[in-house]
C-alpha positions as CSV (number, residue, x, y, z in Angstrom):
1,M,92.0,99.3,-120.2
2,A,92.5,95.9,-118.7
3,E,93.1,92.9,-120.9
4,R,90.3,90.3,-120.8
5,Y,90.6,86.5,-120.9
6,D,88.3,83.7,-120.1
7,A,90.9,82.2,-117.7
8,V,94.2,83.2,-116.1
9,V,96.6,80.6,-114.8
10,V,99.0,81.8,-112.2
11,G,102.4,80.0,-112.5
12,A,103.9,78.1,-115.4
13,G,105.0,75.0,-113.5
14,H,104.1,71.7,-115.1
15,N,100.6,71.6,-113.4
16,G,99.9,75.2,-114.5
17,L,100.8,74.3,-118.1
18,V,98.7,71.2,-118.0
19,T,95.7,73.2,-116.8
20,A,96.3,75.9,-119.4
21,G,96.6,73.2,-122.2
22,Y,93.3,71.6,-121.3
23,L,91.5,75.0,-121.0
24,A,92.8,76.3,-124.3
25,K,92.0,73.1,-126.0
26,A,88.4,73.4,-124.8
27,G,88.2,76.8,-126.4
28,L,88.8,79.1,-123.4
29,R,90.9,82.2,-124.1
30,T,93.7,81.4,-121.6
31,L,96.6,83.4,-120.3
32,V,99.5,82.0,-118.2
33,L,101.5,84.4,-116.0
34,E,104.9,83.3,-114.6
35,R,107.1,85.3,-112.2
36,R,110.3,83.7,-113.4
37,D,111.9,84.2,-116.8
38,R,111.1,80.6,-117.9
39,A,108.4,77.9,-117.6
40,G,108.8,74.7,-115.7
41,G,109.2,75.5,-112.0
42,L,111.0,72.7,-110.4
43,L,111.6,71.0,-113.7
44,A,114.2,73.6,-114.5
45,T,117.5,72.5,-116.0
46,E,120.3,75.0,-115.1
47,E,123.9,75.4,-116.1
48,V,125.9,74.2,-113.0
49,A,129.3,74.5,-114.6
50,P,130.6,75.8,-117.9
51,S,128.9,73.8,-120.7
52,V,127.3,71.5,-118.2
53,R,123.5,71.5,-117.5
54,A,121.6,69.5,-115.0
55,P,118.1,69.2,-113.5
56,V,118.4,71.1,-110.2
57,G,114.9,70.3,-109.0
58,A,112.9,67.3,-110.0
59,D,114.6,64.9,-112.4
60,G,112.2,61.9,-112.8
61,V,108.9,62.0,-114.5
62,G,107.8,58.5,-113.8
63,G,104.5,59.7,-112.2
64,L,103.3,61.6,-115.3
65,R,99.8,60.6,-116.1
66,A,99.4,58.8,-119.5
67,A,96.2,60.7,-120.0
68,V,98.0,64.0,-119.9
69,V,100.5,62.8,-122.5
70,R,97.7,61.5,-124.7
71,D,95.2,64.4,-124.3
72,L,97.8,67.2,-124.9
73,G,99.6,65.3,-127.7
74,L,103.0,65.6,-125.9
75,D,104.5,62.8,-128.0
76,S,104.0,64.8,-131.2
77,R,105.6,67.8,-129.6
78,G,109.0,66.1,-128.9
79,F,108.4,64.5,-125.5
80,R,110.1,61.1,-125.2
81,L,110.1,59.0,-122.1
82,F,113.0,56.9,-121.1
83,E,112.2,54.0,-118.7
84,P,115.2,51.9,-117.8
85,D,114.8,48.2,-116.9
86,V,116.4,49.1,-113.5
87,V,114.2,51.0,-111.1
88,A,116.7,51.5,-108.3
89,F,120.1,50.3,-107.2
90,A,121.1,50.3,-103.5
91,P,124.9,50.0,-103.3
92,S,126.6,48.2,-100.4
93,A,129.9,49.1,-98.8
94,D,130.8,45.5,-98.5
95,G,129.1,43.7,-101.3
96,P,127.5,43.9,-104.8
97,G,124.5,45.9,-103.7
98,L,120.8,45.4,-104.3
99,T,119.1,46.0,-107.6
100,L,115.3,46.5,-108.0
101,W,114.1,45.8,-111.5
102,R,110.9,46.7,-113.3
103,D,110.4,42.9,-113.6
104,P,109.5,41.6,-110.1
105,A,110.7,38.1,-111.0
106,R,114.1,39.5,-112.0
107,T,114.4,41.3,-108.7
108,A,113.4,38.2,-106.8
109,S,115.9,36.0,-108.6
110,E,118.8,38.2,-107.4
111,L,117.7,38.3,-103.7
112,R,119.5,35.9,-101.5
113,R,116.7,35.0,-99.1
114,D,113.7,37.2,-99.6
115,G,112.8,36.2,-103.2
116,E,109.4,34.6,-102.6
117,A,108.6,37.0,-99.8
118,F,109.3,40.0,-102.1
119,L,107.0,38.6,-104.8
120,A,104.2,38.1,-102.3
121,F,104.8,41.7,-101.0
122,D,104.8,43.1,-104.5
123,R,101.4,41.4,-105.2
124,K,100.0,42.9,-102.0
125,V,101.3,46.4,-102.8
126,R,99.7,46.2,-106.3
127,W,96.2,45.4,-105.1
128,L,96.4,47.9,-102.2
129,A,97.6,50.6,-104.6
130,S,95.0,49.8,-107.2
131,F,92.3,51.2,-104.8
132,L,94.4,54.3,-104.3
133,A,94.7,54.8,-108.0
134,R,90.9,55.1,-108.1
135,V,91.0,57.6,-105.2
136,Q,93.6,59.7,-107.1
137,A,91.5,59.8,-110.3
138,I,88.3,61.1,-108.8
139,E,87.4,64.5,-107.5
140,P,87.1,64.3,-103.7
141,P,83.6,64.7,-102.2
142,D,82.9,67.8,-100.2
143,L,82.6,66.2,-96.7
144,A,81.9,69.6,-95.1
145,S,78.8,70.1,-97.2
146,A,77.9,66.9,-99.0
147,S,75.6,66.8,-102.1
148,P,74.0,64.0,-104.0
149,A,76.9,64.0,-106.4
150,D,79.3,63.6,-103.4
151,A,77.2,60.6,-102.3
152,V,77.7,59.1,-105.8
153,K,81.5,59.5,-105.4
154,G,81.4,57.8,-102.1
155,L,79.5,54.9,-103.5
156,T,82.1,54.7,-106.3
157,L,84.9,54.3,-103.8
158,L,82.9,51.8,-101.7
159,N,82.3,49.8,-104.9
160,A,86.1,49.9,-105.6
161,L,86.7,48.6,-102.1
162,R,84.1,45.9,-102.4
163,H,85.8,44.6,-105.5
164,L,88.9,43.9,-103.4
165,G,87.1,41.3,-101.4
166,G,86.3,41.3,-97.7
167,Q,89.8,40.3,-96.4
168,Q,91.5,42.8,-98.6
169,V,89.2,45.6,-97.5
170,R,90.1,44.9,-93.9
171,E,93.8,44.8,-94.8
172,T,93.5,48.1,-96.7
173,L,91.9,49.8,-93.7
174,R,94.6,48.4,-91.4
175,V,97.5,49.3,-93.6
176,L,96.8,52.9,-94.6
177,P,97.5,54.5,-91.1
178,M,100.6,52.4,-90.6
179,S,104.2,53.4,-90.7
180,V,106.1,52.4,-93.9
181,A,108.7,50.7,-91.6
182,D,106.0,48.4,-90.2
183,L,104.5,47.7,-93.6
184,V,107.8,46.8,-95.3
185,S,109.0,44.8,-92.3
186,E,105.9,42.6,-92.4
187,G,106.7,41.8,-96.0
188,V,110.5,41.2,-96.2
189,E,113.3,40.5,-93.7
190,D,116.5,41.8,-95.3
191,E,117.5,45.2,-93.8
192,A,118.9,46.5,-97.0
193,L,115.8,45.6,-98.9
194,R,113.6,47.2,-96.3
195,G,115.6,50.4,-96.5
196,A,115.5,50.6,-100.3
197,L,111.8,49.9,-100.4
198,G,110.7,51.9,-97.4
199,A,112.5,55.1,-98.4
200,R,109.8,55.9,-100.9
201,G,107.4,56.3,-98.0
202,I,109.3,59.3,-96.6
203,R,110.7,60.9,-99.8
204,Y,110.2,64.7,-99.6
205,S,108.4,64.3,-96.3
206,A,109.1,65.8,-92.9
207,M,108.5,62.3,-91.4
208,G,110.7,59.3,-90.7
209,P,110.0,55.7,-91.7
210,R,108.5,55.0,-88.3
211,S,106.0,57.9,-88.5
212,A,102.3,56.9,-88.7
213,G,100.8,57.4,-92.2
214,T,104.0,56.9,-94.2
215,A,102.6,53.6,-95.5
216,L,100.0,55.7,-97.2
217,N,102.7,57.7,-98.9
218,F,104.4,54.5,-100.1
219,L,101.2,53.1,-101.5
220,W,100.2,56.4,-103.0
221,D,103.4,56.5,-105.0
222,S,102.9,52.8,-105.9
223,A,99.5,53.5,-107.6
224,A,98.8,52.7,-111.2
225,G,100.5,49.3,-111.1
226,R,104.0,50.4,-110.1
227,G,104.3,47.7,-107.5
228,A,106.6,47.6,-104.5
229,V,109.6,49.2,-106.2
230,G,107.8,52.1,-107.8
231,R,108.5,53.5,-111.2
232,T,111.5,55.3,-112.6
233,A,111.3,57.2,-115.8
234,F,113.0,60.2,-117.3
235,A,112.5,62.7,-120.1
236,R,115.0,62.3,-122.9
237,G,117.0,65.5,-123.0
238,G,116.2,66.2,-119.3
239,P,113.0,67.5,-117.7
240,D,113.2,70.6,-119.9
241,A,112.0,68.4,-122.7
242,L,108.7,67.8,-120.9
243,V,108.4,71.6,-120.1
244,E,109.0,72.5,-123.8
245,A,106.3,70.0,-124.9
246,L,103.8,71.4,-122.4
247,V,104.5,74.9,-123.5
248,A,104.2,73.9,-127.1
249,A,100.8,72.2,-126.4
250,A,99.4,75.2,-124.5
251,R,100.5,77.6,-127.2
252,G,99.4,75.2,-129.9
253,Y,95.9,75.2,-128.5
254,G,95.9,79.0,-128.3
255,A,97.0,79.9,-124.8
256,N,99.2,83.0,-124.3
257,L,102.2,82.8,-121.9
258,R,103.9,85.8,-120.3
259,F,107.2,85.5,-118.3
260,G,108.8,87.8,-115.8
261,V,105.4,88.9,-114.6
262,D,104.6,88.8,-110.9
263,V,101.0,88.4,-109.9
264,A,100.4,90.7,-106.9
265,G,96.8,89.7,-106.1
266,I,93.6,88.0,-107.2
267,R,90.8,90.5,-107.7
268,T,87.4,89.6,-106.4
269,R,84.0,91.2,-106.0
270,R,81.0,89.8,-104.2
271,S,82.7,86.5,-103.7
272,A,83.5,86.1,-107.4
273,V,86.8,86.4,-109.3
274,E,87.2,89.5,-111.5
275,G,90.8,88.8,-112.6
276,V,94.3,89.5,-111.3
277,A,96.5,92.5,-110.4
278,L,100.1,92.5,-111.5
279,A,103.0,93.9,-109.5
280,N,103.7,96.5,-112.3
281,G,100.2,98.0,-111.9
282,E,98.5,96.2,-114.8
283,E,95.2,94.4,-114.4
284,V,93.9,91.4,-116.3
285,D,90.2,90.6,-116.3
286,A,89.0,87.0,-116.2
287,R,86.1,85.2,-114.6
288,I,88.4,82.2,-113.9
289,V,91.7,82.2,-112.1
290,A,93.5,78.9,-111.6
291,S,96.5,79.2,-109.2
292,S,99.4,76.7,-109.4
293,A,101.1,78.4,-106.5
294,D,101.0,76.6,-103.2
295,P,97.9,76.9,-101.0
296,K,99.5,79.4,-98.6
297,Q,100.8,81.6,-101.4
298,T,97.3,81.5,-103.0
299,L,95.2,82.1,-99.9
300,L,97.4,84.2,-97.7
301,R,99.4,86.3,-100.3
302,L,97.2,86.6,-103.4
303,L,93.7,86.9,-101.8
304,D,92.4,90.0,-99.9
305,P,92.3,89.0,-96.2
306,A,88.8,90.5,-95.9
307,E,87.6,88.1,-98.6
308,L,89.4,85.2,-97.0
309,G,88.1,85.8,-93.5
310,P,89.9,85.1,-90.2
311,T,88.9,81.5,-89.8
312,L,89.9,80.3,-93.2
313,G,93.1,82.4,-92.9
314,W,94.0,80.7,-89.6
315,R,93.4,77.3,-91.2
316,A,95.5,78.1,-94.2
317,D,98.3,79.4,-92.1
318,H,98.4,76.0,-90.3
319,I,98.8,73.9,-93.4
320,R,102.0,72.0,-92.7
321,M,104.8,72.9,-95.2
322,A,108.0,72.2,-93.5
323,G,110.5,71.5,-96.3
324,V,113.3,69.1,-95.4
325,V,115.1,68.4,-98.7
326,A,118.0,69.9,-100.6
327,K,119.3,69.0,-104.1
328,V,123.0,68.5,-104.7
329,T,124.6,68.3,-108.2
330,L,128.1,67.0,-108.7
331,V,129.9,67.5,-112.0
332,L,132.5,64.6,-112.6
333,D,135.3,64.2,-115.0
334,D,134.4,60.5,-115.4
335,L,131.6,58.0,-114.6
336,P,131.7,56.9,-110.9
337,T,132.0,53.3,-110.0
338,F,129.7,51.8,-107.4
339,G,130.9,48.4,-106.3
340,G,132.1,47.5,-109.8
341,V,128.5,47.1,-111.2
342,D,127.8,47.7,-114.8
343,D,126.3,51.0,-116.1
344,E,122.9,49.4,-116.6
345,R,122.3,49.2,-112.9
346,L,123.1,52.9,-112.6
347,R,120.5,54.1,-115.0
348,G,117.7,54.3,-112.5
349,R,117.6,55.7,-109.0
350,I,120.7,55.1,-106.8
351,V,119.2,54.8,-103.3
352,I,121.4,55.3,-100.2
353,A,119.2,54.0,-97.4
354,P,121.1,51.1,-95.9
355,S,118.4,50.3,-93.4
356,L,115.2,51.7,-91.9
357,D,117.0,52.5,-88.7
358,E,119.6,54.6,-90.5
359,V,116.9,56.6,-92.3
360,E,115.1,57.1,-89.0
361,R,118.3,58.4,-87.4
362,A,118.7,60.8,-90.4
363,F,115.2,62.0,-89.6
364,D,116.0,62.5,-85.9
365,D,118.5,65.2,-86.8
366,S,115.8,67.2,-88.7
367,K,113.4,67.1,-85.8
368,Y,115.8,69.3,-83.9
369,G,116.6,71.6,-86.7
370,R,119.9,70.0,-87.7
371,I,121.2,68.9,-91.2
372,S,121.6,65.1,-91.3
373,D,125.2,64.0,-90.9
374,H,124.3,60.6,-92.5
375,P,121.5,61.5,-94.9
376,Y,119.2,59.5,-97.0
377,L,120.1,60.1,-100.6
378,E,118.4,59.4,-103.9
379,A,120.7,60.0,-106.8
380,T,120.6,59.8,-110.5
381,I,123.2,60.1,-113.3
382,P,121.2,62.0,-116.0
383,T,124.1,62.0,-118.5
384,L,123.6,58.3,-118.9
385,W,120.4,58.8,-120.8
386,S,120.8,62.5,-121.8
387,P,124.5,62.8,-122.8
388,S,123.9,66.2,-124.3
389,L,123.8,67.7,-120.8
390,A,127.6,67.6,-120.5
391,P,130.7,67.5,-122.8
392,E,131.9,64.1,-123.8
393,G,133.6,62.3,-120.9
394,K,132.0,64.4,-118.2
395,H,129.1,63.2,-116.1
396,V,126.6,64.6,-113.7
397,I,125.2,63.2,-110.4
398,T,122.1,64.8,-109.0
399,A,121.2,63.8,-105.4
400,L,118.1,64.4,-103.4
401,F,119.4,65.1,-99.9
402,Q,117.2,64.3,-96.9
403,Y,117.0,65.7,-94.3
404,A,117.8,69.4,-94.5
405,P,115.3,71.4,-92.6
406,R,114.2,74.8,-93.9
407,H,114.6,76.4,-90.5
408,L,117.9,75.4,-88.9
409,R,118.4,75.6,-85.2
410,D,121.0,78.3,-84.3
411,A,122.1,78.6,-87.9
412,E,121.1,80.1,-91.3
413,W,121.3,78.8,-94.8
414,D,124.7,80.5,-95.4
415,V,127.7,79.2,-97.3
416,A,128.8,77.1,-94.4
417,A,125.4,75.3,-94.3
418,R,125.5,74.7,-98.1
419,D,129.0,73.3,-97.7
420,R,127.8,70.9,-95.0
421,V,125.1,69.5,-97.3
422,A,127.5,69.1,-100.2
423,D,130.2,67.6,-98.0
424,A,127.8,65.1,-96.4
425,T,126.6,64.2,-99.9
426,V,130.1,63.5,-101.2
427,R,131.1,61.7,-98.0
428,T,128.0,59.4,-98.2
429,L,128.4,58.6,-101.9
430,A,132.1,58.1,-101.6
431,A,131.6,55.3,-99.1
432,Y,130.0,53.3,-101.9
433,A,131.9,54.8,-104.9
434,P,135.7,55.0,-104.0
435,G,137.6,57.8,-105.6
436,L,134.5,59.9,-106.2
437,E,136.0,62.9,-104.5
438,E,138.9,63.1,-106.9
439,R,136.5,63.1,-109.9
440,I,134.5,66.2,-108.8
441,V,135.1,69.3,-110.8
442,A,132.1,71.4,-109.6
443,R,129.3,71.3,-107.0
444,H,125.9,72.9,-106.9
445,V,123.5,73.0,-104.0
446,V,119.8,74.0,-103.9
447,T,118.7,74.5,-100.3
448,P,115.1,74.7,-98.9
449,E,115.7,78.4,-98.6
450,D,116.4,78.5,-102.4
451,L,113.2,76.5,-103.1
452,E,111.2,79.1,-101.1
453,R,113.0,82.2,-102.5
454,E,113.6,81.3,-106.1
455,Y,110.6,79.0,-106.8
456,G,108.0,80.5,-104.4
457,L,107.5,77.3,-102.4
458,T,106.4,78.2,-98.9
459,G,108.7,76.5,-96.4
460,G,110.7,75.1,-99.2
461,H,108.4,72.1,-99.6
462,P,108.5,70.7,-103.1
463,M,105.1,69.0,-102.7
464,H,103.3,72.3,-101.8
465,G,102.5,70.8,-98.4
466,E,103.1,67.7,-96.4
467,H,101.5,64.6,-97.8
468,A,99.9,63.0,-94.7
469,L,96.7,61.4,-93.5
470,D,95.2,64.8,-92.6
471,Q,96.4,66.6,-95.7
472,V,95.4,64.2,-98.5
473,F,92.3,63.6,-100.6
474,A,89.3,65.5,-99.1
475,W,91.7,67.3,-96.7
476,R,94.0,68.6,-99.4
477,P,94.6,71.4,-99.0
478,L,91.8,71.9,-96.4
479,L,88.5,70.1,-95.6
480,G,85.8,71.9,-97.6
481,H,88.3,73.2,-100.2
482,A,89.6,69.9,-101.7
483,R,87.7,70.0,-105.0
484,H,90.0,72.5,-106.6
485,R,87.5,75.3,-105.8
486,L,88.9,77.6,-103.2
487,A,87.6,79.8,-100.4
488,G,84.0,79.8,-101.6
489,I,84.9,82.3,-104.3
490,R,83.3,81.6,-107.6
491,G,85.9,81.2,-110.4
492,L,88.9,80.6,-108.1
493,Y,90.7,77.2,-108.4
494,L,93.8,75.6,-107.1
495,C,95.7,73.5,-109.8
496,G,99.1,73.0,-108.3
497,A,100.6,70.2,-106.2
498,G,98.8,71.5,-103.0
499,A,95.5,70.2,-104.5
500,H,94.4,66.6,-104.9
501,P,96.0,64.2,-105.8
502,G,99.1,65.9,-104.5
503,G,102.7,66.5,-105.5
504,G,105.3,64.9,-107.8
505,V,105.6,65.3,-111.5
506,T,102.2,63.8,-112.4
507,G,100.1,66.5,-114.0
508,G,97.2,65.0,-112.0
509,P,96.3,68.2,-110.1
510,G,96.5,70.3,-113.2
511,R,94.3,67.8,-115.2
512,N,91.8,67.4,-112.4
513,A,91.5,71.2,-111.9
514,A,90.9,71.7,-115.6
515,K,88.1,69.1,-115.5
516,A,86.5,70.9,-112.5
517,I,86.8,74.3,-114.3
518,L,85.2,73.0,-117.5
519,A,82.5,71.1,-115.6
520,D,81.6,74.3,-113.8
521,A,81.6,76.3,-117.1
522,R,79.2,73.7,-118.7
523,R,76.9,74.0,-115.7
524,A,77.0,77.8,-115.9
525,R,76.1,77.7,-119.6
526,L,73.2,75.4,-118.9
527,R,71.9,77.7,-116.2
528,A,72.2,80.7,-118.5
529,A,70.3,78.7,-121.3
530,R,67.5,77.9,-118.8
531,R,67.2,81.5,-117.7
532,L,67.1,82.6,-121.3
533,A,64.5,79.9,-122.1
534,R,62.3,81.0,-119.1
535,G,62.6,84.7,-120.2
536,T,61.6,83.8,-123.8
537,T,58.6,81.8,-122.5
538,A,57.5,84.7,-120.2
539,Q,57.7,87.1,-123.1
540,G,55.7,84.8,-125.3
541,D,53.0,84.5,-122.6
């Protein structure tokens, strides 16, 4: 006999755990099913050398919603946030480099010629991003079949725009479709500053800084008052600490978690969810299934094609998910030196994006299926704030490598391709940190193929789909399916990064999906109560 739950969450990545925590806290009997042997997804910390652990996927948690931390009591479950004063450091091969601080005035004071221009640009980014913060927080309207409630949401957004003022409204509408290169170049003149700022507009994206719509990505990441430099924050003890807190919260509220369990399909009947079928032949009954898998996995692998239909299947198949990033981890026998700067400046992100033109050239390689010879890198040294990751004296550098296309032209992701990524990473870093090569004792590479095979990410895309003008807000993942409710199937929800408000370690999709599920459950209870009341009245008559 099948087990029965109120809700099943597919996948124990951070968004799946957030959804499970909220549902269990609301009293729903909740089960989380995870294919891998541990929770966390891309927040995994792995052993990359004997006695050395490192975050091999995501390492920063600066986007984590404060509401998620508060609502699920993560602070009381061991989660501690470390937010350094430095947001990013952009080293220079022939100078002291450029430091972006949390305090805009401190950043401006160190700029040679762009200080006032930077402050003006930072103010502009903050008010532009404040509108997008409102967009991220609401459930998108159903533009394909609008209701009175959708009209209210539209009015809410229009009201938020109106509060910006007429000139700022026009500027917002002008800026959003722009390239991040154009946006940043309008604000500041220094090429190194433009590169360090503009790189956030293309991070994880199969686009270059001159691609239309990358200004939206830059501003989306700047929401919630992060300003022009963004936000850098880490979990003390590594990203596993956040995963452990989320697992503790879900279990503390009563959710059950099972690992090493592969969900083979989502069972439906008459356009309503019945539960899930597992690869081992078991079945679990539930009227609610929330999938934190990416949209293609959910729609094309887990759903019956007859239930999906050919049109929706075709649309789902054309969601863009071309992964272009790899992750390289270097184990060192000493702390590297970048231009002689102090350790404080190395505690945030180390950004290797000397200019927008150089980042664009790195993107050019990926357009033709080639690994970038001169990549854009975003590195961190997690042992500076989590020394327990490695034995005393050893350090770890983790570097996001962009661009490394999932599908290489005339090549496969074999040992040679992995070595090319690692070699290019070392060569690029060593240009700014002399002697780095001699300090390396181990290397570890996660390729886009690994992201697809090991973590179930279609195309190896960490964001569960390209974040672009046509795949954001009411179009994420698809027009008519952007309110976390999927395929017109009652009880089926998307709670992963492929849903609004998108990817990154935010917990936003998981929280928003849980709110949608609980709102639907309340409406269902009200309808049932009305039917019962009508039946009682009829019997009385």
